[in-house]
N, CA and C atoms as an extended XYZ file, in Angstrom:
546
Properties=species:S:1:pos:R:3:atomname:S:1:resname:S:1:resid:I:1 pbc="F F F"
N       -21.930      -14.143       10.544 N   MET     1
C       -22.476      -15.471       10.439 CA  MET     1
C       -21.418      -16.409        9.854 C   MET     1
N       -21.007      -16.172        8.601 N   LEU     2
C       -19.989      -17.002        7.976 CA  LEU     2
C       -18.701      -16.928        8.776 C   LEU     2
N       -18.329      -15.701        9.171 N   GLN     3
C       -17.079      -15.522        9.905 CA  GLN     3
C       -17.093      -16.296       11.221 C   GLN     3
N       -18.219      -16.247       11.934 N   ASP     4
C       -18.329      -16.964       13.205 CA  ASP     4
C       -18.309      -18.474       12.987 C   ASP     4
N       -18.973      -18.921       11.940 N   ASN     5
C       -19.021      -20.359       11.669 CA  ASN     5
C       -17.641      -20.905       11.336 C   ASN     5
N       -16.875      -20.170       10.525 N   ILE     6
C       -15.523      -20.639       10.194 CA  ILE     6
C       -14.691      -20.717       11.477 C   ILE     6
N       -14.734      -19.662       12.285 N   ARG     7
C       -13.948      -19.617       13.526 CA  ARG     7
C       -14.361      -20.753       14.465 C   ARG     7
N       -15.678      -20.911       14.679 N   ASN     8
C       -16.159      -21.924       15.624 CA  ASN     8
C       -15.829      -23.342       15.168 C   ASN     8
N       -16.018      -23.625       13.877 N   LEU     9
C       -15.720      -24.969       13.378 CA  LEU     9
C       -14.218      -25.251       13.422 C   LEU     9
N       -13.404      -24.231       13.125 N   ARG    10
C       -11.950      -24.392       13.200 CA  ARG    10
C       -11.532      -24.696       14.638 C   ARG    10
N       -12.067      -23.935       15.577 N   LYS    11
C       -11.719      -24.138       16.986 CA  LYS    11
C       -12.233      -25.485       17.491 C   LYS    11
N       -13.393      -25.917       16.993 N   ALA    12
C       -13.932      -27.221       17.393 CA  ALA    12
C       -12.985      -28.346       16.968 C   ALA    12
N       -12.292      -28.142       15.861 N   LYS    13
C       -11.311      -29.125       15.394 CA  LYS    13
C       -10.000      -29.000       16.179 C   LYS    13
N        -9.864      -27.891       16.918 N   GLY    14
C        -8.633      -27.673       17.673 CA  GLY    14
C        -7.502      -27.141       16.811 C   GLY    14
N        -7.842      -26.532       15.693 N   TRP    15
C        -6.833      -26.024       14.766 CA  TRP    15
C        -6.606      -24.537       14.991 C   TRP    15
N        -5.390      -24.123       14.749 N   SER    16
C        -5.084      -22.693       14.749 CA  SER    16
C        -5.396      -22.150       13.346 C   SER    16
N        -5.376      -20.844       13.219 N   GLN    17
C        -5.569      -20.243       11.895 CA  GLN    17
C        -4.478      -20.721       10.947 C   GLN    17
N        -3.270      -20.842       11.467 N   GLU    18
C        -2.125      -21.279       10.659 CA  GLU    18
C        -2.349      -22.691       10.119 C   GLU    18
N        -2.857      -23.591       10.969 N   GLU    19
C        -3.085      -24.968       10.546 CA  GLU    19
C        -4.154      -25.054        9.454 C   GLU    19
N        -5.241      -24.294        9.626 N   LEU    20
C        -6.271      -24.286        8.591 CA  LEU    20
C        -5.737      -23.673        7.304 C   LEU    20
N        -4.938      -22.634        7.440 N   ALA    21
C        -4.360      -21.979        6.261 CA  ALA    21
C        -3.494      -22.954        5.470 C   ALA    21
N        -2.707      -23.757        6.173 N   ILE    22
C        -1.848      -24.736        5.499 CA  ILE    22
C        -2.697      -25.760        4.753 C   ILE    22
N        -3.772      -26.220        5.375 N   LYS    23
C        -4.646      -27.215        4.740 CA  LYS    23
C        -5.332      -26.653        3.487 C   LYS    23
N        -5.600      -25.331        3.498 N   LEU    24
C        -6.291      -24.697        2.358 CA  LEU    24
C        -5.325      -24.058        1.362 C   LEU    24
N        -4.026      -24.131        1.665 N   ASN    25
C        -2.998      -23.514        0.818 CA  ASN    25
C        -3.203      -22.011        0.676 C   ASN    25
N        -3.471      -21.341        1.794 N   VAL    26
C        -3.571      -19.884        1.819 CA  VAL    26
C        -2.710      -19.395        2.985 C   VAL    26
N        -2.524      -18.098        3.070 N   VAL    27
C        -1.763      -17.551        4.191 CA  VAL    27
C        -2.675      -17.369        5.396 C   VAL    27
N        -2.089      -17.338        6.587 N   ARG    28
C        -2.855      -17.207        7.815 CA  ARG    28
C        -3.691      -15.939        7.830 C   ARG    28
N        -3.165      -14.858        7.235 N   GLN    29
C        -3.885      -13.589        7.220 CA  GLN    29
C        -5.216      -13.711        6.480 C   GLN    29
N        -5.278      -14.587        5.496 N   THR    30
C        -6.526      -14.799        4.758 CA  THR    30
C        -7.585      -15.381        5.690 C   THR    30
N        -7.188      -16.363        6.490 N   ILE    31
C        -8.118      -16.960        7.460 CA  ILE    31
C        -8.573      -15.882        8.439 C   ILE    31
N        -7.632      -15.075        8.902 N   SER    32
C        -7.948      -14.008        9.848 CA  SER    32
C        -8.962      -13.031        9.245 C   SER    32
N        -8.766      -12.662        7.982 N   LYS    33
C        -9.701      -11.743        7.325 CA  LYS    33
C       -11.091      -12.357        7.205 C   LYS    33
N       -11.158      -13.644        6.903 N   TRP    34
C       -12.466      -14.308        6.821 CA  TRP    34
C       -13.142      -14.291        8.181 C   TRP    34
N       -12.385      -14.585        9.232 N   GLU    35
C       -12.965      -14.677       10.572 CA  GLU    35
C       -13.323      -13.304       11.147 C   GLU    35
N       -12.706      -12.261       10.639 N   LYS    36
C       -13.046      -10.901       11.084 CA  LYS    36
C       -14.114      -10.266       10.196 C   LYS    36
N       -14.475      -10.938        9.114 N   GLY    37
C       -15.484      -10.403        8.212 CA  GLY    37
C       -14.947       -9.334        7.286 C   GLY    37
N       -13.622       -9.275        7.108 N   LEU    38
C       -13.029       -8.270        6.231 CA  LEU    38
C       -13.024       -8.713        4.777 C   LEU    38
N       -13.172      -10.005        4.551 N   SER    39
C       -13.310      -10.536        3.199 CA  SER    39
C       -14.083      -11.843        3.295 C   SER    39
N       -14.506      -12.338        2.146 N   VAL    40
C       -15.229      -13.607        2.118 CA  VAL    40
C       -14.586      -14.511        1.069 C   VAL    40
N       -14.572      -15.813        1.328 N   PRO    41
C       -14.004      -16.736        0.348 CA  PRO    41
C       -14.930      -16.873       -0.862 C   PRO    41
N       -14.335      -17.178       -2.009 N   ASP    42
C       -15.168      -17.415       -3.184 CA  ASP    42
C       -15.826      -18.790       -3.070 C   ASP    42
N       -16.661      -19.120       -4.036 N   SER    43
C       -17.457      -20.349       -3.931 CA  SER    43
C       -16.586      -21.605       -3.916 C   SER    43
N       -15.530      -21.646       -4.725 N   GLU    44
C       -14.658      -22.821       -4.731 CA  GLU    44
C       -13.960      -22.982       -3.384 C   GLU    44
N       -13.482      -21.866       -2.832 N   MET    45
C       -12.804      -21.924       -1.540 CA  MET    45
C       -13.784      -22.309       -0.441 C   MET    45
N       -15.026      -21.857       -0.554 N   LEU    46
C       -16.043      -22.193        0.438 CA  LEU    46
C       -16.262      -23.709        0.479 C   LEU    46
N       -16.262      -24.323       -0.669 N   ILE    47
C       -16.423      -25.782       -0.754 CA  ILE    47
C       -15.218      -26.477       -0.116 C   ILE    47
N       -13.997      -25.949       -0.388 N   ARG    48
C       -12.783      -26.527        0.203 CA  ARG    48
C       -12.779      -26.367        1.727 C   ARG    48
N       -13.232      -25.211        2.203 N   ILE    49
C       -13.296      -24.986        3.653 CA  ILE    49
C       -14.257      -25.982        4.292 C   ILE    49
N       -15.422      -26.151        3.666 N   ALA    50
C       -16.417      -27.093        4.193 CA  ALA    50
C       -15.846      -28.507        4.238 C   ALA    50
N       -15.120      -28.894        3.192 N   ASP    51
C       -14.510      -30.229        3.177 CA  ASP    51
C       -13.498      -30.393        4.307 C   ASP    51
N       -12.637      -29.416        4.479 N   GLU    52
C       -11.607      -29.498        5.526 CA  GLU    52
C       -12.219      -29.509        6.924 C   GLU    52
N       -13.303      -28.772        7.111 N   LEU    53
C       -13.934      -28.695        8.431 CA  LEU    53
C       -15.015      -29.758        8.630 C   LEU    53
N       -15.141      -30.672        7.663 N   ASP    54
C       -16.103      -31.781        7.730 CA  ASP    54
C       -17.528      -31.275        7.971 C   ASP    54
N       -17.947      -30.354        7.163 N   THR    55
C       -19.298      -29.805        7.276 CA  THR    55
C       -19.809      -29.502        5.874 C   THR    55
N       -21.003      -28.967        5.792 N   SER    56
C       -21.553      -28.604        4.490 CA  SER    56
C       -21.436      -27.088        4.309 C   SER    56
N       -21.515      -26.661        3.083 N   VAL    57
C       -21.458      -25.236        2.780 CA  VAL    57
C       -22.656      -24.525        3.401 C   VAL    57
N       -23.789      -25.198        3.426 N   SER    58
C       -24.988      -24.608        4.028 CA  SER    58
C       -24.766      -24.277        5.489 C   SER    58
N       -24.117      -25.160        6.206 N   ILE    59
C       -23.841      -24.911        7.622 CA  ILE    59
C       -22.847      -23.760        7.763 C   ILE    59
N       -21.832      -23.738        6.886 N   LEU    60
C       -20.876      -22.625        6.920 CA  LEU    60
C       -21.577      -21.286        6.726 C   LEU    60
N       -22.553      -21.275        5.823 N   LEU    61
C       -23.266      -20.041        5.528 CA  LEU    61
C       -24.348      -19.742        6.564 C   LEU    61
N       -24.530      -20.663        7.503 N   GLY    62
C       -25.457      -20.418        8.601 CA  GLY    62
C       -26.887      -20.793        8.309 C   GLY    62
N       -27.081      -21.669        7.364 N   GLU    63
C       -28.431      -22.080        7.002 CA  GLU    63
C       -28.710      -23.454        7.604 C   GLU    63
N       -29.823      -23.606        8.287 N   PRO    64
C       -30.133      -24.939        8.831 CA  PRO    64
C       -30.394      -25.922        7.691 C   PRO    64
N       -29.870      -27.108        7.841 N   THR    65
C       -30.022      -28.103        6.779 CA  THR    65
C       -31.227      -28.980        7.058 C   THR    65
N       -32.106      -29.044        6.088 N   GLU    66
C       -33.284      -29.897        6.210 CA  GLU    66
C       -32.968      -31.296        5.726 C   GLU    66
N       -32.182      -31.346        4.670 N   SER    67
C       -31.785      -32.659        4.174 CA  SER    67
C       -30.429      -32.527        3.505 C   SER    67
N       -29.694      -33.568        3.587 N   ASP    68
C       -28.370      -33.570        2.973 CA  ASP    68
C       -28.403      -34.199        1.580 C   ASP    68
N       -29.604      -34.455        1.056 N   GLU    69
C       -29.727      -35.127       -0.228 CA  GLU    69
C       -29.254      -34.268       -1.387 C   GLU    69
N       -29.436      -32.975       -1.287 N   LYS    70
C       -29.125      -32.126       -2.441 CA  LYS    70
C       -27.748      -31.462       -2.314 C   LYS    70
N       -26.860      -31.999       -1.496 N   THR    71
C       -25.566      -31.361       -1.272 CA  THR    71
C       -24.739      -31.276       -2.546 C   THR    71
N       -24.873      -32.242       -3.417 N   ALA    72
C       -24.067      -32.220       -4.631 CA  ALA    72
C       -24.839      -31.649       -5.815 C   ALA    72
N       -26.051      -31.225       -5.596 N   GLY    73
C       -26.894      -30.790       -6.704 CA  GLY    73
C       -26.637      -29.368       -7.150 C   GLY    73
N       -27.193      -29.058       -8.303 N   ASN    74
C       -27.085      -27.719       -8.886 CA  ASN    74
C       -27.800      -26.675       -8.057 C   ASN    74
N       -28.875      -27.062       -7.413 N   VAL    75
C       -29.680      -26.119       -6.639 CA  VAL    75
C       -28.830      -25.504       -5.522 C   VAL    75
N       -28.060      -26.369       -4.856 N   GLU    76
C       -27.234      -25.862       -3.763 CA  GLU    76
C       -26.163      -24.904       -4.273 C   GLU    76
N       -25.569      -25.224       -5.402 N   LEU    77
C       -24.547      -24.338       -5.956 CA  LEU    77
C       -25.130      -22.969       -6.304 C   LEU    77
N       -26.350      -22.954       -6.809 N   LYS    78
C       -26.992      -21.679       -7.125 CA  LYS    78
C       -27.291      -20.898       -5.843 C   LYS    78
N       -27.732      -21.625       -4.812 N   GLU    79
C       -27.996      -20.973       -3.536 CA  GLU    79
C       -26.715      -20.416       -2.942 C   GLU    79
N       -25.651      -21.188       -3.039 N   ILE    80
C       -24.350      -20.732       -2.530 CA  ILE    80
C       -23.902      -19.492       -3.285 C   ILE    80
N       -24.041      -19.536       -4.595 N   ALA    81
C       -23.637      -18.381       -5.414 CA  ALA    81
C       -24.446      -17.141       -5.024 C   ALA    81
N       -25.732      -17.321       -4.797 N   ALA    82
C       -26.575      -16.185       -4.415 CA  ALA    82
C       -26.152      -15.630       -3.060 C   ALA    82
N       -25.883      -16.503       -2.114 N   LYS    83
C       -25.459      -16.052       -0.787 CA  LYS    83
C       -24.093      -15.378       -0.841 C   LYS    83
N       -23.196      -15.946       -1.632 N   LEU    84
C       -21.875      -15.322       -1.775 CA  LEU    84
C       -21.988      -13.955       -2.442 C   LEU    84
N       -22.897      -13.840       -3.378 N   GLU    85
C       -23.105      -12.548       -4.024 CA  GLU    85
C       -23.577      -11.508       -3.004 C   GLU    85
N       -24.467      -11.921       -2.123 N   ILE    86
C       -24.947      -11.009       -1.070 CA  ILE    86
C       -23.804      -10.643       -0.135 C   ILE    86
N       -23.014      -11.645        0.264 N   LEU    87
C       -21.876      -11.374        1.145 CA  LEU    87
C       -20.865      -10.449        0.476 C   LEU    87
N       -20.582      -10.698       -0.796 N   ASN    88
C       -19.637       -9.844       -1.515 CA  ASN    88
C       -20.169       -8.424       -1.652 C   ASN    88
N       -21.463       -8.283       -1.863 N   GLU    89
C       -22.069       -6.951       -1.965 CA  GLU    89
C       -21.955       -6.212       -0.625 C   GLU    89
N       -22.223       -6.922        0.464 N   GLN    90
C       -22.083       -6.310        1.788 CA  GLN    90
C       -20.635       -5.913        2.049 C   GLN    90
N       -19.717       -6.775        1.674 N   PHE    91
C       -18.303       -6.478        1.847 CA  PHE    91
C       -17.894       -5.269        1.004 C   PHE    91
N       -18.386       -5.196       -0.231 N   ALA    92
C       -18.060       -4.061       -1.102 CA  ALA    92
C       -18.595       -2.754       -0.526 C   ALA    92
N       -19.814       -2.780        0.022 N   LYS    93
C       -20.382       -1.569        0.636 CA  LYS    93
C       -19.555       -1.144        1.846 C   LYS    93
N       -19.177       -2.119        2.648 N   HIS    94
C       -18.362       -1.826        3.831 CA  HIS    94
C       -17.011       -1.231        3.413 C   HIS    94
N       -16.393       -1.819        2.412 N   SER    95
C       -15.097       -1.327        1.933 CA  SER    95
C       -15.223        0.080        1.368 C   SER    95
N       -16.302        0.349        0.651 N   GLU    96
C       -16.510        1.678        0.072 CA  GLU    96
C       -16.707        2.720        1.169 C   GLU    96
N       -17.460        2.367        2.211 N   ARG    97
C       -17.630        3.293        3.344 CA  ARG    97
C       -16.289        3.583        4.003 C   ARG    97
N       -15.497        2.538        4.191 N   GLN    98
C       -14.173        2.725        4.790 CA  GLN    98
C       -13.307        3.617        3.907 C   GLN    98
N       -13.328        3.385        2.608 N   ARG    99
C       -12.523        4.176        1.683 CA  ARG    99
C       -12.927        5.640        1.754 C   ARG    99
N       -14.236        5.907        1.756 N   LYS   100
C       -14.720        7.285        1.819 CA  LYS   100
C       -14.339        7.947        3.136 C   LYS   100
N       -14.430        7.202        4.229 N   THR   101
C       -14.065        7.751        5.534 CA  THR   101
C       -12.589        8.138        5.558 C   THR   101
N       -11.729        7.229        5.107 N   TRP   102
C       -10.304        7.530        5.107 CA  TRP   102
C        -9.977        8.673        4.151 C   TRP   102
N       -10.649        8.723        3.025 N   ARG   103
C       -10.407        9.815        2.074 CA  ARG   103
C       -10.789       11.148        2.720 C   ARG   103
N       -11.894       11.180        3.450 N   ALA   104
C       -12.307       12.408        4.137 CA  ALA   104
C       -11.279       12.799        5.194 C   ALA   104
N       -10.778       11.816        5.942 N   VAL   105
C        -9.768       12.099        6.964 CA  VAL   105
C        -8.515       12.704        6.327 C   VAL   105
N        -8.054       12.103        5.243 N   PHE   106
C        -6.855       12.613        4.587 CA  PHE   106
C        -7.103       13.978        3.944 C   PHE   106
N        -8.298       14.202        3.438 N   SER   107
C        -8.626       15.504        2.857 CA  SER   107
C        -8.638       16.589        3.928 C   SER   107
N        -9.234       16.284        5.073 N   ILE   108
C        -9.253       17.253        6.184 CA  ILE   108
C        -7.829       17.535        6.649 C   ILE   108
N        -7.031       16.496        6.747 N   LEU   109
C        -5.629       16.680        7.119 CA  LEU   109
C        -4.920       17.586        6.119 C   LEU   109
N        -5.201       17.393        4.833 N   GLY   110
C        -4.601       18.239        3.802 CA  GLY   110
C        -5.004       19.695        3.951 C   GLY   110
N        -6.265       19.946        4.252 N   VAL   111
C        -6.737       21.327        4.434 CA  VAL   111
C        -6.051       21.964        5.644 C   VAL   111
N        -5.953       21.217        6.736 N   VAL   112
C        -5.277       21.736        7.933 CA  VAL   112
C        -3.819       22.047        7.616 C   VAL   112
N        -3.168       21.181        6.874 N   VAL   113
C        -1.773       21.389        6.504 CA  VAL   113
C        -1.623       22.669        5.673 C   VAL   113
N        -2.520       22.887        4.742 N   VAL   114
C        -2.452       24.099        3.913 CA  VAL   114
C        -2.574       25.347        4.799 C   VAL   114
N        -3.513       25.337        5.737 N   PHE   115
C        -3.667       26.485        6.628 CA  PHE   115
C        -2.420       26.701        7.486 C   PHE   115
N        -1.855       25.629        8.012 N   VAL   116
C        -0.645       25.753        8.832 CA  VAL   116
C         0.512       26.290        8.001 C   VAL   116
N         0.668       25.786        6.780 N   LEU   117
C         1.751       26.280        5.921 CA  LEU   117
C         1.565       27.766        5.601 C   LEU   117
N         0.355       28.202        5.331 N   PHE   118
C         0.107       29.631        5.081 CA  PHE   118
C         0.409       30.456        6.336 C   PHE   118
N         0.043       29.931        7.496 N   TYR   119
C         0.335       30.623        8.752 CA  TYR   119
C         1.847       30.770        8.949 C   TYR   119
N         2.580       29.689        8.719 N   GLU   120
C         4.035       29.732        8.855 CA  GLU   120
C         4.655       30.674        7.825 C   GLU   120
N         4.143       30.651        6.616 N   LEU   121
C         4.652       31.542        5.566 CA  LEU   121
C         4.400       33.003        5.940 C   LEU   121
N         3.235       33.277        6.489 N   ALA   122
C         2.931       34.656        6.910 CA  ALA   122
C         3.892       35.098        8.005 C   ALA   122
N         4.218       34.209        8.941 N   GLY   123
C         5.178       34.526        9.999 CA  GLY   123
C         6.558       34.822        9.442 C   GLY   123
N         6.973       34.021        8.458 N   MET   124
C         8.281       34.243        7.846 CA  MET   124
C         8.321       35.576        7.093 C   MET   124
N         7.259       35.874        6.373 N   ILE   125
C         7.202       37.158        5.650 CA  ILE   125
C         7.229       38.315        6.642 C   ILE   125
N         6.514       38.180        7.739 N   HIS   126
C         6.516       39.218        8.779 CA  HIS   126
C         7.928       39.403        9.345 C   HIS   126
N         8.625       38.311        9.599 N   TYR   127
C         9.983       38.381       10.122 CA  TYR   127
C        10.907       39.078        9.121 C   TYR   127
N        10.831       38.649        7.848 N   TRP   128
C        11.711       39.254        6.842 CA  TRP   128
C        11.444       40.755        6.708 C   TRP   128
N        10.185       41.128        6.761 N   THR   129
C         9.829       42.544        6.675 CA  THR   129
C        10.388       43.314        7.869 C   THR   129
N        10.267       42.754        9.070 N   ALA   130
C        10.799       43.396       10.270 CA  ALA   130
C        12.316       43.513       10.194 C   ALA   130
N        12.979       42.485        9.716 N   MET   131
C        14.435       42.523        9.612 CA  MET   131
C        14.883       43.577        8.596 C   MET   131
N        14.171       43.701        7.488 N   GLU   132
C        14.514       44.744        6.509 CA  GLU   132
C        14.351       46.128        7.111 C   GLU   132
N        13.284       46.319        7.882 N   ALA   133
C        13.065       47.615        8.531 CA  ALA   133
C        14.172       47.912        9.534 C   ALA   133
N        14.616       46.901       10.261 N   ILE   134
C        15.693       47.098       11.242 CA  ILE   134
C        16.998       47.439       10.538 C   ILE   134
N        17.291       46.743        9.450 N   HIS   135
C        18.527       46.991        8.712 CA  HIS   135
C        18.529       48.396        8.093 C   HIS   135
N        17.367       48.875        7.689 N   GLU   136
C        17.284       50.207        7.090 CA  GLU   136
C        17.430       51.304        8.136 C   GLU   136
N        16.950       51.091        9.315 N   ASN   137
C        16.964       52.120       10.345 CA  ASN   137
C        17.595       51.541       11.607 C   ASN   137
N        18.868       51.847       11.829 N   LEU   138
C        19.606       51.280       12.953 CA  LEU   138
C        19.159       51.855       14.294 C   LEU   138
N        18.366       52.897       14.273 N   SER   139
C        17.914       53.473       15.538 CA  SER   139
C        16.678       52.762       16.095 C   SER   139
N        16.181       51.734       15.422 N   THR   140
C        15.024       50.983       15.890 CA  THR   140
C        15.376       50.304       17.210 C   THR   140
N        14.433       50.267       18.116 N   ILE   141
C        14.669       49.682       19.438 CA  ILE   141
C        15.109       48.233       19.278 C   ILE   141
N        16.163       47.905       19.970 N   GLY   142
C        16.678       46.543       19.937 CA  GLY   142
C        17.781       46.355       18.932 C   GLY   142
N        17.944       47.243       17.992 N   GLY   143
C        19.008       47.117       16.996 CA  GLY   143
C        18.918       45.805       16.268 C   GLY   143
N        20.076       45.250       15.956 N   TYR   144
C        20.112       43.994       15.223 CA  TYR   144
C        19.791       42.789       16.099 C   TYR   144
N        20.085       42.870       17.382 N   ASP   145
C        20.032       41.679       18.219 CA  ASP   145
C        18.647       41.328       18.751 C   ASP   145
N        17.802       42.292       19.041 N   GLY   146
C        16.507       42.015       19.657 CA  GLY   146
C        15.671       41.003       18.896 C   GLY   146
N        15.178       41.348       17.712 N   PRO   147
C        14.355       40.397       16.960 CA  PRO   147
C        15.130       39.153       16.563 C   PRO   147
N        16.428       39.283       16.297 N   THR   148
C        17.228       38.136       15.883 CA  THR   148
C        17.295       37.108       17.008 C   THR   148
N        17.547       37.564       18.232 N   ASN   149
C        17.622       36.633       19.353 CA  ASN   149
C        16.292       35.924       19.572 C   ASN   149
N        15.217       36.660       19.489 N   ILE   150
C        13.894       36.058       19.658 CA  ILE   150
C        13.661       35.035       18.550 C   ILE   150
N        14.015       35.410       17.337 N   TYR   151
C        13.802       34.510       16.208 CA  TYR   151
C        14.665       33.259       16.349 C   TYR   151
N        15.942       33.414       16.726 N   VAL   152
C        16.845       32.271       16.846 CA  VAL   152
C        16.356       31.326       17.940 C   VAL   152
N        15.863       31.847       19.058 N   SER   153
C        15.377       30.971       20.118 CA  SER   153
C        14.094       30.256       19.713 C   SER   153
N        13.351       30.840       18.802 N   ASN   154
C        12.080       30.262       18.370 CA  ASN   154
C        12.247       29.386       17.132 C   ASN   154
N        13.419       29.434       16.492 N   ILE   155
C        13.603       28.745       15.214 CA  ILE   155
C        13.516       27.227       15.355 C   ILE   155
N        13.979       26.652       16.466 N   SER   156
C        13.921       25.199       16.611 CA  SER   156
C        12.475       24.724       16.693 C   SER   156
N        11.630       25.467       17.409 N   PHE   157
C        10.212       25.112       17.474 CA  PHE   157
C         9.570       25.250       16.098 C   PHE   157
N         9.869       26.344       15.406 N   LYS   158
C         9.293       26.587       14.076 CA  LYS   158
C         9.739       25.502       13.090 C   LYS   158
N        11.027       25.134       13.178 N   THR   159
C        11.544       24.106       12.274 CA  THR   159
C        10.853       22.771       12.545 C   THR   159
N        10.700       22.429       13.817 N   GLY   160
C        10.013       21.186       14.165 CA  GLY   160
C         8.574       21.181       13.680 C   GLY   160
N         7.883       22.313       13.871 N   ALA   161
C         6.495       22.420       13.410 CA  ALA   161
C         6.423       22.308       11.894 C   ALA   161
N         7.385       22.915       11.203 N   LEU   162
C         7.403       22.860        9.744 CA  LEU   162
C         7.652       21.432        9.261 C   LEU   162
N         8.569       20.722        9.912 N   ILE   163
C         8.850       19.340        9.522 CA  ILE   163
C         7.618       18.466        9.738 C   ILE   163
N         6.970       18.606       10.891 N   VAL   164
C         5.752       17.830       11.167 CA  VAL   164
C         4.673       18.172       10.135 C   VAL   164
N         4.556       19.446        9.805 N   THR   165
C         3.550       19.867        8.828 CA  THR   165
C         3.845       19.276        7.454 C   THR   165
N         5.114       19.279        7.059 N   LEU   166
C         5.470       18.708        5.747 CA  LEU   166
C         5.250       17.202        5.721 C   LEU   166
N         5.556       16.523        6.819 N   VAL   167
C         5.295       15.076        6.893 CA  VAL   167
C         3.790       14.825        6.795 C   VAL   167
N         3.002       15.634        7.497 N   ALA   168
C         1.540       15.498        7.417 CA  ALA   168
C         1.055       15.764        6.004 C   ALA   168
N         1.668       16.725        5.319 N   ALA   169
C         1.287       17.016        3.930 CA  ALA   169
C         1.565       15.820        3.032 C   ALA   169
N         2.726       15.212        3.196 N   VAL   170
C         3.079       14.034        2.390 CA  VAL   170
C         2.115       12.890        2.692 C   VAL   170
N         1.839       12.658        3.983 N   LEU   171
C         0.896       11.599        4.347 CA  LEU   171
C        -0.490       11.871        3.784 C   LEU   171
N        -0.896       13.116        3.794 N   SER   172
C        -2.204       13.480        3.260 CA  SER   172
C        -2.279       13.196        1.769 C   SER   172
N        -1.254       13.593        1.041 N   VAL   173
C        -1.237       13.362       -0.410 CA  VAL   173
C        -1.232       11.863       -0.707 C   VAL   173
N        -0.389       11.117        0.005 N   ILE   174
C        -0.336        9.663       -0.207 CA  ILE   174
C        -1.676        9.026        0.148 C   ILE   174
N        -2.273        9.449        1.267 N   GLY   175
C        -3.562        8.900        1.683 CA  GLY   175
C        -4.667        9.183        0.687 C   GLY   175
N        -4.704       10.410        0.187 N   ILE   176
C        -5.724       10.758       -0.810 CA  ILE   176
C        -5.516        9.943       -2.079 C   ILE   176
N        -4.263        9.760       -2.479 N   TYR   177
C        -3.959        8.982       -3.686 CA  TYR   177
C        -4.355        7.514       -3.489 C   TYR   177
N        -4.012        6.954       -2.331 N   LYS   178
C        -4.288        5.529       -2.085 CA  LYS   178
C        -5.784        5.248       -1.914 C   LYS   178
N        -6.571        6.245       -1.502 N   THR   179
C        -8.003        6.007       -1.287 CA  THR   179
C        -8.840        6.438       -2.475 C   THR   179
N        -8.209        6.708       -3.599 N   ARG   180
C        -8.981        7.081       -4.789 CA  ARG   180
C        -9.763        5.867       -5.279 C   ARG   180
N       -10.793        6.138       -6.021 N   ARG   181
C       -11.608        5.049       -6.593 CA  ARG   181
C       -10.826        4.450       -7.745 C   ARG   181
N       -10.736        3.142       -7.753 N   LYS   182
C        -9.924        2.457       -8.785 CA  LYS   182
C       -10.768        1.977       -9.921 C   LYS   182
């Protein structure tokens, strides 16, 4: 509602987001966030937006105006504050849902990374054990070269998988840290 009203009134004036941002002394991204519903302006900014767009705060908030007599009165400011409180509460709930979703995604990624690292570690331990057995008994089929050649040809894939896994681990840790409750 508010987001659509800001966008529609801005476009009716023929202004870009950048032009409105300059008039309000904010960055263009702030206007974009308001128009996408990712944030809401505070009450003082709402009044400034209404002034720049030549409208009332009630119209910005999507309320039909019965009379313009009380535009400067205390009653309207209380109504605006109440509506902004509702908008801020909705925004906070939306942000919290997003935070929880991203935290779950990063946590799942972390669990997958742990399993992959254990799998890779088990493969390395298996290889080292096989190599020790080969070194102890030279009569083993393939001698020194069989398992070594297979391992060397597979090492580039294993190294790439390990690097991707470590990058995913770092991203998971950073993501979990950034999505913590502040």
